[in-house]
C-alpha positions, 0 to 999 in steps of 0.5 A, a space after each residue: 095495643 102499646 106494643 103494637 103501636 111501638 112496632 108500627 112506629 118503627 121502634 123495633 128498628 126495621 131500617 138497616 140501611 146506612 147513609 142518607 138512604 136509611 134516613 129517607 126510609 125512616 121518614 117514609 115509614 113514619 110518614 114524617 118526623 117531627 122536626 121543630 128541633 132538628 136534633 129531635 128529628 135526628 134522634 128519631 131516625 136513630 131510634 128506628 134504624 140500626 146503621 144511620 149516624 148523626 152525620 147521615 141525617 145532615 147529608 140526607 137533607 143537605 147533600 142527598 136531598 132525599 128528605 125535606 124539612 118544612 111545614 106539613 102535618 099540623 103546620 109544624 116542622 117535619 122531616 119528610 121523604 122528598 117524594 112525599 113533600 108535594 102531595 102532603 103540601 097539596 093536601 094540607 097547605 090550603 087548610 093550614 093557610 086558612 087556619 093561620 088567617 087570624 094570625 096573619 091579620 094580627 100581623 097585618 099580613 093581608 093576602 096581597 102582602 103575602 102574595 108579594 112577600 112570597 114572590 120576593 122571597 122566592 126570587 131572592 132565594 133563586 138568585 142568591 141561594 141559601 139565606 138566613 132569617 135576618 137577610 130575608 127580613 132585610 130583603 122584605 123591608 127593601 121591597 116595601 113588604 114589611 116596615 122592619 126586618 125583625 119580628 114574627 111577621 118575617 117568619 110568618 111570611 117565610 112559613 107562608 111561602 113554604 106552605 105554598 111549596 115554594 121554599 124549604 129549609 136548606 143547609 144549617 141548623 138552629 142559629 145557622 139555619 137557612 131557606 132555599 127555593 124548592 125549584 132550585 134545591 130540588 130541581 123543580 116544583 113539588 108534585 101533587 097527587 090525587 087521593 092524597 087524604 086516603 094515602 095519608 090515612 094509610 101511611 098514618 095507620 101503618 105507622 101509628 095504628 091502632 088509632 082512632 079518627 080523632 087521633 088521625 085528625 089531631 096528628 094530621 091537622 085534617 078536619 074530623 069529617 075528612 079524617 074519618 072518611 079517609 081512615 075508613 078507606 084505609 083501615 083493614 082491621 078494627 078493634 074496640 077498646 073501652 068502647 071506642 073503635 080503633 083502626 089498623 092496617 094489620 095485626 103485628 106481634 109488637 115490640 117490647 124492648 127499650 128505646 131512647 126517644 129524642 125531644 118531640 119524638 113522633 111516637 108521643 105526638 101521634 095520638 090525641 090521647 096520650 094517657 096510654 103511653 104516659 101515666 098522668 103522674 109522670 106527665 110533667 117529666 116529659 111535658 114540662 109546659 110551653 109546648 116542650 116535649 123532652 127526651 123519653 125512655 120507652 119500653 113496650 111503647 110505654 114511657 118509663 123515664 126521661 133522659 138528657 143528652 149531656 152525659 147522657 143521664 137517665 132518670 127512670 120513674 119510681 121503681 122502674 128498672 130496665 137494661 139500658 146498656 144497648 141504647 147507651 152504646 147505640 147513642 155513642 155509635 150514632 154520634 160516631 
């Protein structure tokens, strides 16, 4: 099962196109790349392509705009193909907003304040272009939405505006990141689509199968009943493993090679149960706590070690051994 999942997730590096087109193809094939760490999303592209570079990932988001960074599956930051952003938000956005109601209440963000805040943020972005968090906080204070320009309420309103499909991430990363109005950045509003749940299930199984309905619900953020129904519509194959039903869209030979995955790689976030890919005794090497997911070394879909960007340095578990020369050389190529 693991080698089939590794190939489905693109770890056999099926994308050979260079430039922003290759980046968008990876995002499309994987139904989105986890991107709360922009660097992690960039390394996810490298692990699934042969010719893209780190510069290409920036160009795809900032210049070509063929990918969008925003809040999608599970309400976490993702890098998705631009043509997928509208229907994903149309499907997931309302549920994610409902799931955040309690937090909104804790921050004093009533529905009226959120609506006014989204209007103020979008209007400012349309008038002034890419804007950072501190400046948006000041604008919200100036318009009487918030009492202070710092704190979690600022980010909550930015994210809320994104879940409405009205802003996304613009130029810059980490401390220099900015947000932009979707209508300006992408030349118009995002477009939704019918039967979006079935399409998402098909994309998920294509990129993560074999998988269960619980896996799909965990990955997408959809309620279990909706996830089960959509997965049933998308499945073309079914397997029973240890008494549990796994769905897939087809049979693949699998990929048994070695890959270096970046932090928060989607392969390790695609399933409810990660015990198949990562032995419990090694879990703390990759999941140290605090919501972190470190860079990992996988072979045939199974985690055999971890690595660090500096050097880079690699630490394989126990008696594990592998030829890492190809991946080390490709990291150098990716950085140019």
